[in-house]
N, C-alpha and C positions, 0 to 999 in steps of 0.2 A: 496633864501636870498630877494622875494618880489623885484628885481630893484635895488636894493640896492648897493652899490659899496664896495666889501667887504676890511676891514680895513686891512686884513692879511690876506696873500696867503703862503699858506703850501703845498708841497710837500715831500715822501718820505717814509720811510719803517715801518709799523707798526708791531709792539707785542704786544706776552699777554704775561705779568711780574705777575711771581711768587716771592713774596720774600721775603723770609727768615729772620728775624734777632734775635739780642739777644744770639747770638752763646757767650759762658763763653770763645772759642779758636778759632784761625780758625783751619777747619778741616785740617783732612791726610788722607793719604789713609789707608784702610780698619778699617775707626773707623767709627761708628755711633754716632753722635751730635744729642739732643734733642733741638730746640730752641724755644726760648721763643715769639714770634711774629713770626704772619705772613700775608702777604697781597696779594689781586691779584687785573691788571686791567690792562688798554691799556697802552702800551709803546713805546719806539719809537718818531716818529713822532708826535705821541697823545700827548709827553710832553707838548708840543708848543701848539698843537691846543687847548688843554685846558687851558692851565697858561693864554694864549691869552683871550680864552673864556670868564672866569671866572674874565675879567677884564673887560666887554662890547663891547669888542671888534668883530664887524663882523667879522668872521673867515670864510675861505674857506678851505677845505684841499682834497686835489687829492693824495688819496695813496690806494692800492690794500687790498680787506680784501680776506681770503680764504671761500671757501665754505664749514664750519666746523664752532662747538658750538665756538672756539674763537671768529672766523670774524664773527660769528654772536652777540656774546656778545659785542664786542668791538665796532660792527656797534650801536647798541642800548645803549651806556655807548656814546658815543658820537654826534650821533644824538637828540638823543631824553632824554636826562639828561642833556647834557653838551651844547647842541644848536648848536653843529658845523655845517654849511654847507659839505654836502657829495656829490653836484651833481657831482663833477670832480672823483669822485671815484671809482673803481668800484670790484665788488666780481666774483675772479677767480674761474671757476670750476677745481674739481682734485686738487687744488693748496692749501696744507696746510697754515695755518697761523703760521708765524715764534711763537717762543716760547721759554723765557727766563726764567730762572731759576737764581734770583740775591739774593746771598750769604753775607749780609751786615757786617760788622764786623768793628769794631774804623768809622775811618771817612773814610771807602773805602770800595769797595766790588768788590767778584770775579762774573764772569756771565759766565751762561751755554746758548745756545742757539741751539734749532734745527729749521733748515729755509733751506729753498730754492730759490734760483735768481726770482722773482716777475716774472711774465709773460709779464708785462706792466712797460716798460722804465719810468720816473718822464719826457719826452719828449712827449711819448703817452700820456699820462694821462692828460697832460699840453695843450697840442696841441697848439692854438692860446691862451694865458693865459688871462684868466679877467684882467679890469681896474680895479688892487686894486689898495689901496694908499702906502702900505709897501708889503712885502715878506719876512719871513724871512729865510734863505737858510743854507744848509749846502754844502762849495764847497768841492769840490774834485778834484784829481790831473785833471780825466776829466772835462772840463767844459760842462755843459747843456745848448740845445740848447733855452731852453725855458727862460733863466736867460735873455740873450740881448734883447730876446724880449718884455718883463717882463719891464726890462731896457727904454727900447724905445719909453712904453707906459707913461711912467713917474714916471711908479712905485718904491719907492724910497726899494734898497736892503741891510736888513741888515742880514751882513752874517756870519756864524762861522766856526770853520775846528776842525775835530775829530786828533786822536792821528795817525802816520803815522807807520804801522807795520814795515817798511822798513828801516824805523829811517834815510832817505836818506833827506826828510824836501825840498823838490824841493822848488828852489827860482821860478820858474816857476807858482806856483799856485797862487802865489801874484798877479801875472796879471791880476786874474780877479778880483781884486778889483779894478779894474777901471771901473764895471759895479757897484761898491757898492757905497752905503751910509753913511754905517757902519760897523767897523769889530770887534767882539768881543773873539777874542779868550783869552785861558788860556796863564798865564806867560811862562809854559811849550811850549808850541807850539808857543806862540809870540816870545821867544827868539832862539827856534830852527829853525824857518822858516826866522828869519830876522841876525840869523848868529849874536848875542850881546850877552854878559852876564850879564845881569841885564832886569830887566821889564821895568824900568823905559828907558833904553838904547831902551828896544823895541818899545814901546809906541813912541818914537820918532821917530822911522824909519816909522813906520807905518802911524803914523801920516804924510806922509810926501806924501802916497799911497792912502789915504781914505782919507774925509770929516773929520768921527767921528770915533777916534781909541779908541777903549777900551779893557785892560788886568786886567781881575781877575785872584786873587790870593789869593787863596781858605782862608784861614785864617787870611790872611792880606789884606783882603777887596778887592778894584780896584781901577784903576786910569783910566786917559781917557783926552783924547783934542777932542776937538770940535772945528777944525778951520774954521766954518763959524760965529761960533758966539764970535771966539777967546777966551774961556775958557779952562781952567785945572780945574780937580777936584780930589781929592785923598780920598777916606774915607773907616773906618775901617770896618771890618767883626763884625759881631754882637756876642756875647757869645752865647752858644745857644747849648742844649744836641743835635747832630747826632743819630737819631733812625736810617735813609736811607738816603746817599747823591744822591740817582737815580735823576737823571734828575733835581737838583739844580742848572747848567748850562740854563739849557732850561727855568725854570723858571727865573732864571736872564733872559734872553732875550727878552722874551716875555713882561717882567716887564718894560725892558729899552724901549720896542716899546710903548708899554702901554702911559707912560710920555711921551716920544718924540714927540706922537700924539695929547698929550694935551700943548704940547708947554712948557716944564717946563725950570728950569734953569737946566745945566748939573748937581752940583753937587745933587740938586732933584731928579734926573731922577737916578743916581748912587746910594744913597742911599735907595731909592724906591727899586733899582733892588737886592742890596744885603740884605735889608730887607723881601724883596718876598722870595731870594733865602734861606734866611735863616728860614725863617718860616716854609718852606719845608720839611726840613731834619728833620722835629720831627715827618715826617708821612710816613707810608710806602708809596712804588712805587715809582713813576714818574710824571705820570699826574694826579693823584687823589688825591697828595701833593698839588697841588699848593693853596696857601691861598683864590686868588680872592680878591675880596674887602673886603667882609664879616671877612674874617681870618686879614687881615689889621685892619680893624676897630677895633675890637676885642683886635689885638694886641694895638692898642694904647689908647684903653677907660683903658685898667687894666694897666697902664704905670706909674709907681711910681717914675722910676730912674731920675732924675733932670737933668741930662747931657744928657739921652736920650732924653727929651720931650723936650730941648733947640734944639739939631741936627734935631731931628723929627719934629720939632714944622708948618713947612710945609703941615703936612698932616692934621692941622686941617681943611688948605681950600681946601685942594683938595678930602677927601675922600664924597663921592658922601653921598646926605641926606639920600638914602637909598640907603646902600649897599648890599643887595640883602639878601635871603635866606644863613640858613647855606650851606655850600661845603659838597658835600662827598666824605667822602675819600674810600681808597681801603678796600673793605669788608674780611675778611676770607675766604671766598668761595664765587665763587659767584653764582647768582639766577640760579634757577634750569631751562632747555632751555624749558618749558613750560610759566615760569613767565617773562612777558614783564618788560623791567625796565621802572617805569616809570618816568616825569619829577619833577623835586625838586618839594616840596610843604615846 
């Protein structure tokens, strides 16, 4: 990264995703269904990395690649095509890159994954984390040592959380918010961890634990409170045709960070994140569905709805003069192993 301080620091598990869409009905045991659409590409932590990089953020990723075709392909896409810094990442001999088959149906999807526990932990990959402006993290029941180190460096931590398969939703997990600048769960997670019965009540509880609290609400948009500025914001979702919702939450988080680094008002940050996530669900996969500035600029230029023109009028002053080239979306099949993945053109 040429000595520049990273804008965003990331670590987590990477997957090779194969996404199937266009099902006429959900699959059932014993039958074969032909789908109308398919896409492949990096997934998992790559969703955040690509989404952030496509908004011009200097993005540093610490992950593990397998020494197989899937690992080499994902590494090439992230480093050479998307410009993600992988100096903290490692390739593990004899370890298979996790592979996920995502079957998208309606507004949700089912996932089948083959993989093994990575040979290097997040703490080993990170060591003493670089001095980054922000870190986007997925907090888990067991705290990561690197997170406290990054926070002590002055890195602003933006966190989300995942589904608890035990459904215990231990409030102890929220103790980690003491290290965080922002927390961005969905409404199901937020209500479960705070023991509340509405997204608004959950937001109120979370706003006492972290400076910036955001609760995403799917088709109902998102709500947020910024205790630093005293702002509250509530924005609706965009009406959009959903092809594949994989990674939409990650696109939301990366977009919110990009707008936050720009110093935007809370309502603009929230609308921008909702828009970016909404644009992503029209394409296959997680990582390569991220719209980037090019996708946002194209949407804004084609927008004719007067209400949306007013609501998103701030984009006229926010979109860069050069939004960059068109982004690469998920291919139906990856390039052959001998074919390098080149830079965007």
